[in-house]
C-alpha positions as CSV (number, residue, x, y, z in Angstrom):
1,M,-133.7,-96.3,111.6
2,Q,-135.1,-93.3,114.5
3,T,-132.1,-92.0,117.2
4,T,-132.8,-90.5,119.7
5,R,-129.3,-88.2,121.9
6,L,-128.2,-89.6,125.3
7,N,-128.3,-87.6,127.7
8,H,-129.7,-85.0,125.8
9,D,-126.6,-83.7,124.4
10,G,-124.3,-86.9,123.5
11,P,-124.0,-89.3,120.6
12,A,-127.6,-90.5,119.0
13,V,-128.2,-93.6,119.5
14,S,-131.2,-95.9,118.0
15,V,-134.4,-96.0,119.4
16,L,-134.9,-99.9,119.1
17,A,-131.0,-101.4,120.8
18,L,-129.9,-104.8,121.0
19,G,-130.1,-106.7,123.9
20,G,-127.1,-109.1,123.8
21,A,-128.4,-111.3,126.4
22,S,-129.2,-113.8,123.8
23,L,-126.1,-113.8,122.2
24,G,-125.1,-115.9,125.3
25,G,-127.1,-118.7,124.3
26,V,-129.6,-117.5,127.6
27,Y,-132.5,-118.3,125.6
28,Q,-130.9,-121.3,123.1
29,D,-127.5,-122.5,121.8
30,V,-126.3,-119.5,119.4
31,S,-122.9,-119.6,117.4
32,Q,-120.6,-117.3,116.3
33,A,-121.9,-117.0,113.1
34,E,-125.3,-116.7,114.0
35,A,-124.0,-113.9,116.5
36,D,-121.9,-112.1,113.5
37,A,-125.1,-111.8,111.2
38,V,-127.3,-110.6,113.7
39,V,-125.0,-107.9,114.4
40,A,-124.1,-107.0,110.9
41,A,-127.7,-107.1,110.9
42,A,-128.5,-104.9,113.7
43,L,-126.1,-101.7,112.0
44,D,-126.6,-102.2,108.9
45,A,-130.4,-101.2,109.7
46,G,-129.3,-98.9,111.7
47,I,-129.8,-100.4,115.3
48,N,-125.9,-99.5,116.5
49,L,-127.1,-99.3,119.9
50,I,-126.2,-102.6,122.2
51,D,-126.6,-103.6,125.5
52,V,-124.6,-107.0,127.4
53,A,-123.7,-108.1,130.8
54,P,-120.8,-110.1,131.7
55,Y,-123.9,-111.9,133.8
56,Y,-125.5,-112.8,130.3
57,G,-123.9,-116.5,129.6
58,M,-121.4,-116.6,132.2
59,T,-119.5,-113.6,130.1
60,R,-119.9,-115.6,126.6
61,A,-122.4,-112.6,125.7
62,E,-119.5,-109.5,125.4
63,T,-117.0,-112.5,124.3
64,A,-119.7,-113.3,121.0
65,L,-120.7,-109.4,120.4
66,G,-117.1,-108.9,121.2
67,G,-116.1,-111.1,117.5
68,A,-118.6,-110.4,115.9
69,L,-117.5,-106.6,115.8
70,K,-114.2,-107.0,115.5
71,G,-113.2,-105.1,112.6
72,R,-116.1,-102.6,113.3
73,P,-115.1,-98.7,112.9
74,R,-115.3,-98.0,117.0
75,D,-117.5,-94.5,115.7
76,S,-120.9,-96.9,114.0
77,F,-121.5,-98.5,117.9
78,V,-122.6,-97.8,121.4
79,V,-121.3,-100.8,123.3
80,M,-123.4,-100.4,127.1
81,T,-122.0,-103.1,129.1
82,K,-122.7,-103.5,133.7
83,I,-120.7,-104.5,136.2
84,G,-122.0,-105.8,139.8
85,R,-123.3,-109.2,138.7
86,Y,-121.9,-112.4,137.8
87,G,-124.4,-114.8,139.1
88,D,-127.7,-115.9,139.4
89,K,-127.0,-114.9,143.1
90,A,-123.7,-113.2,142.8
91,W,-123.1,-109.6,143.5
92,D,-119.8,-107.4,144.4
93,F,-119.7,-103.5,143.6
94,S,-116.4,-103.1,145.7
95,R,-113.4,-101.1,143.8
96,D,-111.3,-104.3,142.8
97,A,-114.2,-105.9,141.9
98,T,-115.6,-103.3,139.6
99,L,-112.4,-102.9,138.4
100,R,-111.1,-105.9,137.0
101,S,-114.9,-106.4,135.4
102,L,-114.0,-103.8,133.1
103,D,-111.0,-104.4,132.1
104,E,-111.9,-108.6,131.4
105,S,-115.5,-107.0,129.5
106,R,-113.0,-104.2,127.7
107,A,-111.1,-107.7,126.6
108,R,-113.5,-109.8,125.6
109,L,-115.3,-107.2,124.0
110,G,-112.1,-106.0,121.7
111,V,-112.3,-102.6,123.0
112,E,-110.6,-99.8,124.8
113,Y,-113.8,-97.6,125.9
114,I,-117.1,-98.3,127.2
115,D,-120.1,-95.8,126.1
116,V,-122.1,-96.7,129.3
117,L,-121.4,-98.4,131.8
118,Q,-124.1,-99.8,134.4
119,C,-124.3,-101.5,138.2
120,H,-126.7,-104.7,137.2
121,D,-129.3,-105.3,139.4
122,I,-128.8,-102.9,142.1
123,E,-132.0,-104.4,144.0
124,H,-130.1,-107.0,145.1
125,G,-127.0,-105.9,145.7
126,D,-124.9,-104.1,148.6
127,R,-126.6,-101.0,149.0
128,A,-123.8,-98.9,150.9
129,Q,-121.0,-100.9,148.7
130,L,-122.6,-99.2,145.8
131,L,-123.1,-96.4,146.9
132,D,-119.7,-95.7,148.8
133,K,-117.6,-98.2,146.3
134,A,-119.0,-98.8,143.0
135,L,-120.3,-95.1,141.7
136,P,-117.0,-92.9,143.4
137,L,-114.8,-95.1,141.0
138,M,-117.2,-94.8,138.1
139,R,-117.6,-91.1,138.8
140,E,-113.5,-91.3,137.7
141,L,-113.3,-93.6,135.2
142,K,-115.5,-91.0,134.0
143,S,-113.3,-88.3,134.8
144,Q,-110.5,-90.5,133.6
145,G,-111.9,-90.8,130.2
146,A,-112.2,-94.7,130.1
147,I,-115.8,-95.2,130.5
148,G,-118.4,-91.9,128.9
149,R,-121.9,-92.8,130.9
150,I,-122.6,-94.4,133.8
151,G,-125.8,-96.0,134.6
152,V,-127.5,-98.0,137.4
153,T,-130.4,-101.4,135.7
154,G,-133.0,-102.8,138.4
155,Y,-136.7,-104.2,138.7
156,D,-137.2,-101.5,141.6
157,L,-138.2,-98.3,140.0
158,G,-138.4,-96.5,142.9
159,L,-134.3,-97.7,144.2
160,L,-134.0,-96.5,140.5
161,E,-135.4,-93.5,140.3
162,E,-133.6,-92.7,144.1
163,V,-130.3,-93.7,143.2
164,A,-130.4,-92.1,139.2
165,L,-131.3,-88.6,141.1
166,S,-129.4,-88.7,143.8
167,E,-125.9,-90.1,142.8
168,G,-126.3,-87.8,139.3
169,V,-126.1,-91.2,137.1
170,D,-126.8,-90.3,133.2
171,T,-128.7,-93.3,132.4
172,V,-131.1,-96.5,134.0
173,M,-132.6,-98.9,132.1
174,A,-135.6,-101.1,134.6
175,Y,-137.1,-104.0,132.5
176,C,-140.6,-105.5,132.0
177,T,-141.9,-102.4,133.5
178,Y,-143.2,-100.6,130.5
179,T,-145.7,-103.8,128.3
180,L,-148.5,-103.3,127.7
181,Q,-149.6,-105.8,130.7
182,D,-146.7,-103.0,133.3
183,Q,-146.4,-99.6,132.2
184,R,-145.3,-98.1,136.1
185,L,-142.1,-97.3,133.9
186,A,-143.7,-94.8,131.9
187,D,-143.8,-92.2,135.1
188,S,-140.6,-92.6,136.2
189,A,-139.4,-92.0,132.6
190,R,-140.7,-88.4,132.0
191,R,-139.8,-87.7,135.2
192,L,-135.8,-89.4,134.9
193,N,-136.3,-87.5,130.8
194,A,-136.1,-84.0,132.8
195,A,-134.0,-84.2,134.5
196,G,-131.1,-85.3,131.4
197,I,-131.5,-88.9,132.4
198,S,-131.8,-91.5,129.4
199,V,-134.2,-94.4,130.3
200,F,-134.0,-97.6,128.7
201,N,-137.1,-100.0,128.6
202,A,-135.1,-104.0,128.4
203,S,-137.9,-107.0,127.9
204,P,-140.9,-104.7,126.7
205,L,-143.1,-108.9,126.1
206,G,-142.5,-109.1,129.9
207,M,-140.0,-112.0,130.1
208,G,-141.9,-114.2,127.9
209,L,-145.1,-112.9,129.0
210,L,-146.4,-111.6,126.5
211,T,-145.9,-114.2,123.7
212,D,-148.0,-116.6,121.9
213,Q,-146.1,-119.6,124.0
214,G,-146.6,-118.0,127.1
215,P,-143.5,-117.5,129.8
216,P,-141.7,-119.9,131.0
217,G,-141.8,-121.9,134.5
218,W,-139.5,-120.0,136.0
219,H,-142.1,-116.3,136.3
220,P,-142.5,-115.0,138.9
221,G,-145.9,-113.3,137.5
222,H,-149.4,-113.7,139.2
223,A,-151.5,-116.8,137.7
224,S,-153.9,-113.8,137.0
225,V,-151.6,-112.3,135.5
226,H,-150.4,-115.3,133.3
227,A,-154.3,-116.4,132.5
228,A,-154.4,-112.3,131.4
229,A,-151.4,-113.0,129.2
230,A,-152.9,-116.1,127.6
231,E,-156.7,-114.6,127.3
232,A,-155.0,-112.2,125.1
233,A,-152.9,-114.1,123.4
234,R,-155.8,-116.2,121.8
235,L,-157.3,-113.2,121.0
236,C,-154.3,-112.0,119.0
237,R,-154.0,-115.5,117.8
238,E,-158.5,-115.4,116.4
239,A,-157.5,-112.2,114.8
240,G,-154.8,-113.7,112.4
241,T,-151.5,-112.7,114.5
242,D,-149.0,-112.7,117.0
243,L,-149.4,-111.3,120.8
244,S,-145.7,-110.4,120.5
245,R,-146.4,-107.8,118.1
246,I,-148.4,-106.0,119.3
247,A,-146.5,-105.8,122.6
248,L,-143.9,-104.9,120.6
249,Q,-145.4,-102.3,118.7
250,F,-146.9,-100.3,121.3
251,A,-143.3,-100.6,123.7
252,L,-141.5,-99.1,121.3
253,Q,-144.1,-96.5,119.3
254,T,-145.6,-95.2,122.6
255,A,-141.5,-94.8,124.5
256,A,-141.0,-91.4,123.5
257,A,-143.5,-90.0,124.3
258,Q,-142.7,-91.2,127.8
259,G,-139.6,-90.1,127.8
260,I,-137.6,-93.5,126.9
261,A,-135.1,-93.0,124.8
262,S,-134.1,-96.9,123.4
263,T,-136.6,-99.8,124.1
264,V,-134.4,-103.2,124.8
265,V,-134.9,-106.4,122.9
266,G,-133.0,-109.7,122.5
267,M,-132.1,-110.9,119.4
268,S,-130.4,-113.5,118.1
269,K,-131.0,-113.9,114.3
270,P,-131.3,-111.6,111.5
271,S,-134.8,-112.3,111.9
272,N,-135.7,-111.6,114.9
273,L,-134.5,-108.1,114.0
274,T,-136.5,-108.0,110.7
275,R,-139.6,-108.6,113.2
276,N,-138.7,-105.5,116.0
277,V,-138.1,-103.4,112.9
278,E,-140.9,-104.4,111.7
279,A,-142.5,-104.2,115.2
280,L,-141.3,-100.0,115.5
281,T,-142.7,-99.4,112.3
282,T,-145.8,-100.7,111.2
283,P,-149.3,-98.8,113.0
284,L,-150.2,-100.6,115.1
285,D,-154.3,-101.7,115.1
286,A,-156.2,-100.2,117.2
287,G,-159.3,-101.8,117.3
288,L,-156.9,-104.7,118.3
289,L,-154.6,-102.8,120.9
290,A,-158.3,-101.4,122.7
291,A,-159.5,-104.8,123.4
292,V,-156.5,-106.3,123.8
293,E,-155.2,-103.7,126.5
294,A,-159.6,-104.5,128.3
295,V,-158.5,-108.2,129.0
296,L,-155.7,-106.6,130.7
297,A,-156.9,-103.9,132.0
298,P,-157.8,-106.5,135.8
299,V,-153.8,-107.0,136.0
300,L,-152.2,-103.4,135.0
301,N,-149.7,-102.3,136.6
302,Q,-149.0,-105.7,138.8
303,G,-146.1,-106.8,138.2
304,W,-144.5,-109.0,141.2
305,D,-143.5,-106.5,143.5
306,V,-147.3,-106.1,144.1
307,L,-148.6,-109.0,143.2
308,P,-146.5,-112.1,143.5
309,G,-146.8,-115.4,142.4
310,N,-145.3,-118.9,142.1
311,G,-142.3,-118.8,140.2
312,G,-138.8,-116.4,140.8
313,K,-136.4,-114.8,138.6
314,A,-132.8,-116.2,138.9
315,G,-131.8,-114.1,141.8
316,A,-134.4,-113.1,143.4
């Protein structure tokens, strides 16, 4: 498994990360045995970076991950979790909530030390509370050795970059903004990487947009974006493959050149993991990629902040 260094001088982490939301039954029911199997398969494949949050499955993801990591050497994985978001429309970046959340996450995960503690979906929380309460406290926790690094996550790239640079955070995680259809994260990632900040790309399939079955009904993308993705999926089917495969190949294989340290992909079964590892290592079909990019060109970089749709992401 290819690796990179967190903040250029930190621990080596895999360029493909295990997204833990699926372990909390966010997309389908996942048993503890299934969580154990996929985490074991990930670690065996050299995937040591795992991202999770209290919000995923309303703490079930952290609990499942903690069970799967039980007995594993602590230096065999790098775990990232979050503070601040505790429900579809519930944010709290206060000092008390942050301390309580960290303690509860450590208990669920079965660890004393969190490698990366992130502020979750910062555009929806109270900004003053984030800047005046959560981040100063996290700096204290880092200096005390309770956490290794401080991060921010969200969708609003301008806000993420502004906060990351002004507050001196260590990591940024953005979602749905480095995909075949939306590549705006690339410019931000290069600037952040140059400043020594590690950037993570989450949801490289655009929350289901770039799949054969298409996005869920709640997906916030515009109808024109959905239509273009559906046409790209049809094109891939005719070529004997699946849109999600080429979308994963693109996101994983071009990430490093854009300054992206790791790509976070949800996995609930070892078969998912096998597909993702293959996408990292199997060369892209340049002709098919060009054809898919031509179909998506009219809606390139048209995120739901630019071209709103009729749906809506929970909490937005």
